[in-house]
C-alpha positions as CSV (number, residue, x, y, z in Angstrom):
1,M,13.3,-0.1,-40.7
2,K,12.7,2.9,-38.5
3,P,15.6,4.1,-36.3
4,V,15.1,3.5,-32.6
5,K,14.5,6.7,-30.7
6,K,17.0,7.2,-27.9
7,H,15.8,8.6,-24.6
8,C,17.2,11.9,-23.7
9,G,17.3,13.1,-20.2
10,P,17.3,11.4,-16.8
11,S,15.9,7.9,-16.4
12,F,12.9,7.3,-14.2
13,E,15.2,6.0,-11.4
14,E,17.4,9.0,-11.7
15,N,14.5,11.4,-11.6
16,L,12.9,9.5,-8.6
17,H,16.2,9.6,-6.7
18,E,16.5,13.3,-7.2
19,R,12.8,14.0,-6.2
20,L,13.2,11.9,-3.1
21,K,15.7,14.5,-1.8
22,D,12.7,16.7,-1.2
23,P,11.4,15.8,2.3
24,E,7.8,16.6,1.4
25,F,7.9,14.4,-1.7
26,A,9.7,11.7,0.1
27,E,7.0,11.6,2.8
28,L,4.2,11.4,0.2
29,F,6.1,8.7,-1.7
30,E,6.5,6.7,1.5
31,Q,2.8,7.0,2.3
32,E,1.9,5.7,-1.1
33,H,4.3,2.9,-0.8
34,I,2.8,1.9,2.5
35,K,-0.7,2.0,1.0
36,Y,0.4,-0.1,-2.0
37,E,1.9,-2.8,0.4
38,I,-1.2,-2.9,2.5
39,A,-3.4,-3.1,-0.5
40,E,-1.5,-6.1,-1.9
41,I,-1.4,-7.9,1.4
42,V,-5.1,-7.4,2.0
43,K,-6.0,-8.6,-1.5
44,R,-3.8,-11.6,-1.4
45,A,-4.9,-12.7,2.0
46,R,-8.6,-12.2,1.1
47,E,-8.3,-14.2,-2.2
48,K,-6.3,-16.9,-0.5
49,A,-9.1,-17.3,2.0
50,G,-11.6,-17.5,-0.9
51,F,-13.6,-14.5,0.4
52,T,-15.3,-11.8,-1.7
53,Q,-14.8,-8.2,-0.6
54,A,-18.4,-8.2,0.6
55,H,-17.9,-11.3,2.7
56,L,-14.8,-10.0,4.3
57,A,-16.4,-6.6,4.9
58,H,-19.3,-8.3,6.7
59,L,-17.0,-10.3,8.9
60,A,-14.9,-7.2,9.7
61,G,-17.9,-5.0,10.4
62,L,-17.0,-2.7,7.4
63,H,-18.7,-1.8,4.2
64,Q,-17.6,-3.6,1.0
65,A,-16.6,-0.2,-0.4
66,A,-14.0,0.2,2.4
67,I,-12.4,-3.1,1.4
68,A,-12.4,-2.0,-2.2
69,R,-10.8,1.4,-1.4
70,I,-8.1,-0.3,0.6
71,E,-7.3,-2.8,-2.1
72,S,-7.3,-0.2,-4.8
73,R,-5.3,2.4,-2.8
74,S,-7.9,5.1,-3.7
75,S,-8.3,6.3,-0.1
76,R,-6.2,9.3,0.9
77,M,-5.6,7.7,4.3
78,V,-3.6,4.7,5.3
79,P,-5.8,2.3,7.2
80,G,-5.3,2.4,10.9
81,L,-4.2,-0.6,13.0
82,E,-7.7,-1.1,14.3
83,V,-9.1,-1.4,10.8
84,L,-6.3,-3.7,9.8
85,R,-7.0,-5.8,12.8
86,R,-10.7,-6.1,12.0
87,I,-9.8,-7.1,8.4
88,F,-7.0,-9.6,9.2
89,I,-8.5,-11.5,12.2
90,P,-11.3,-13.0,10.1
91,L,-8.7,-14.0,7.6
92,G,-6.8,-15.9,10.3
93,Y,-3.9,-13.4,10.8
94,K,-2.7,-11.5,13.8
95,V,-1.7,-7.8,13.2
96,D,1.7,-7.0,14.7
97,L,3.6,-3.7,14.7
98,H,7.3,-3.9,13.9
99,L,9.7,-1.0,14.4
100,E,13.1,-0.9,12.8
101,K,15.8,1.6,13.8
102,L,16.7,4.0,10.9
103,N,20.3,4.4,9.9
104,K,20.2,8.0,10.8
105,A,17.8,10.1,12.9
106,A,15.3,12.3,11.2
């Protein structure tokens, strides 16, 4: 039986916590997190409605590739509110903006 290798160095969580202290990294991380959440919500809502990407794109007045980029998070940009509205209205959802006060000011 081979001995189990022990991990040396900081864990992923420890490394991430340390990297998030860098404001530039933290901003990029937050943008990626937002894109991930949007991608998951769009894909789940589309699949729940039984729509293909092409059908949703047609209803939203977008190209199928735009829906694919949003769902795969491959776009560099976070989709704007107008694009999200165009996607979610045909799926039967209203887009609402929610603001939450931060614990400390930036």
